[in-house]
C-alpha positions in Angstrom: 123.3 -95.9 34.5 120.3 -95.2 36.7 118.1 -97.7 35.1 114.8 -97.5 33.3 112.8 -97.5 36.6 114.5 -94.3 37.9 112.6 -91.0 38.1 115.3 -89.3 36.0 114.6 -91.8 33.2 111.0 -90.9 33.3 111.8 -87.2 33.1 113.8 -88.1 30.0 111.0 -89.9 28.5 108.6 -87.1 29.2 111.0 -84.5 27.6 111.4 -86.7 24.5 107.7 -87.3 24.3 107.2 -83.4 24.1 109.7 -83.2 21.4 108.0 -86.0 19.4 104.7 -84.4 19.9 106.0 -81.1 18.4 107.4 -83.1 15.5 104.1 -84.8 14.9 105.3 -88.2 15.9 102.3 -88.9 18.0 102.4 -92.6 18.4 106.1 -92.4 19.7 105.1 -89.5 21.9 102.0 -91.3 23.5 104.1 -94.3 24.2 106.7 -92.3 26.0 104.4 -90.1 28.0 102.5 -93.2 29.2 105.9 -94.9 30.1 107.0 -91.8 32.0 103.8 -91.7 34.1 104.0 -95.4 34.9 107.6 -95.0 36.1 106.9 -92.0 38.1 103.8 -93.5 39.7 105.8 -96.7 40.7 108.9 -94.8 41.9 107.4 -91.7 43.6 103.6 -92.5 44.2 100.6 -91.1 42.6 100.5 -87.9 44.7 104.1 -86.8 44.1 104.4 -83.4 42.3 106.7 -84.9 39.6 104.1 -87.7 39.0 101.3 -85.0 38.7 103.4 -83.1 36.3 104.0 -86.2 34.1 100.2 -87.2 34.2 99.3 -83.6 33.3 101.6 -83.6 30.3 100.2 -86.9 29.2 96.5 -85.8 29.7 97.2 -82.5 27.7 98.6 -84.6 24.9 95.6 -86.8 24.9 93.3 -83.8 24.9 95.2 -82.2 22.0 95.0 -85.5 20.1 91.3 -86.0 20.6 90.4 -82.5 19.5 92.4 -82.8 16.4 90.7 -86.1 15.2 
């Protein structure tokens, strides 16, 4: 209803990405984390607290993935 460019949609993507990460579905998680950050940056700007949270979640995911390889 709000559309795929709305910050609430990005929050849902971020939350689903966290679930996929916990399930070991890393490719799907990475795609959703990246999508969430892109939406939040476009909608709210790079310095908004929600954007920073999304980026932090994505960065943590990437760090976890690189340390497990």
